[in-house]
C-alpha positions as CSV (number, residue, x, y, z in Angstrom):
1,X,-18.4,10.3,5.8
2,X,-15.0,10.4,7.6
3,X,-14.4,6.6,6.9
4,X,-15.3,7.2,3.2
5,X,-12.9,10.1,3.0
6,X,-10.1,8.0,4.4
7,X,-10.9,5.2,2.0
8,X,-10.8,7.6,-1.0
9,X,-7.5,9.2,0.2
10,X,-6.0,5.7,0.5
11,X,-7.2,4.7,-3.0
12,X,-6.0,8.0,-4.6
13,X,-2.5,7.7,-3.0
14,X,-2.2,4.1,-4.2
15,X,-3.2,5.2,-7.8
16,X,-0.6,8.0,-7.7
17,X,2.1,5.8,-6.2
18,X,2.5,8.0,-3.1
19,X,2.3,7.1,0.6
20,X,-0.6,8.3,2.8
21,X,1.1,9.7,5.9
22,X,-0.1,9.1,9.5
23,X,-2.9,7.0,8.1
24,X,-5.3,9.8,8.9
25,X,-7.8,12.1,7.2
26,X,-9.1,15.0,9.2
27,X,-12.0,17.3,8.7
28,X,-10.7,20.8,8.5
29,X,-13.8,22.8,7.7
30,X,-17.5,22.6,7.1
31,X,-20.2,25.0,5.9
32,X,-23.8,25.2,4.9
33,X,-24.2,25.4,1.1
34,X,-26.9,25.1,-1.5
35,X,-27.7,21.6,-2.8
36,X,-29.0,20.4,-6.1
37,X,-31.7,18.2,-4.4
38,X,-32.6,20.3,-1.4
39,X,-32.3,23.8,-0.1
40,X,-29.3,23.2,2.0
41,X,-26.5,20.7,2.5
42,X,-23.5,20.4,4.8
43,X,-20.3,20.7,2.8
44,X,-17.3,19.0,4.5
45,X,-13.6,19.6,3.7
46,X,-11.1,16.9,4.7
47,X,-7.4,17.1,4.5
48,X,-4.7,14.4,4.5
49,X,-0.9,14.4,3.9
50,X,1.2,12.2,1.6
51,X,4.8,11.8,0.6
52,X,6.6,10.6,-2.5
53,X,10.3,10.3,-1.7
54,X,9.9,10.4,2.1
55,X,11.3,13.8,3.0
56,X,8.5,16.2,1.9
57,X,4.9,16.2,3.1
58,X,2.3,17.2,0.6
59,X,-1.4,17.9,1.2
60,X,-4.5,16.4,-0.3
61,X,-8.1,17.7,0.0
62,X,-11.4,15.9,-0.3
63,X,-14.8,17.6,-0.4
64,X,-18.3,16.1,0.3
65,X,-21.6,17.9,-0.1
66,X,-24.1,16.1,2.0
67,X,-23.2,12.4,1.6
68,X,-22.1,12.9,-1.9
69,X,-18.4,12.9,-2.9
70,X,-17.5,16.1,-4.8
71,X,-13.8,16.1,-5.4
72,X,-10.3,15.1,-4.4
73,X,-7.2,17.0,-5.2
74,X,-3.5,16.6,-4.5
75,X,-1.0,19.3,-4.1
76,X,1.6,19.2,-7.0
77,X,4.4,16.8,-6.0
78,X,7.8,15.5,-7.1
79,X,7.7,11.9,-8.1
80,X,10.7,9.5,-8.0
81,X,11.1,10.0,-11.7
82,X,11.6,13.7,-11.2
83,X,14.8,13.1,-9.2
84,X,18.0,13.4,-11.2
85,X,19.6,9.9,-11.4
86,X,23.0,11.5,-11.6
87,X,22.7,12.7,-8.0
88,X,22.9,9.2,-6.6
């Protein structure tokens, strides 16, 4: 699951045009939860960090329930187009 989480983080960062930092995704939490197909499933929460303009670190989260991918989310971030071109 950890390898799949890292692959998903890398793909999402590429889609958004941001840089995955430290090339790592870490599991930050897990819990037992209800599953659609069985009574219980292990829900895993992974976290990664990314950057857009190089000076600010943002967080992303990935959730798996059992072996099934549930969601991926990125903290709101500034893109290169948000920077005022008059400042350079």
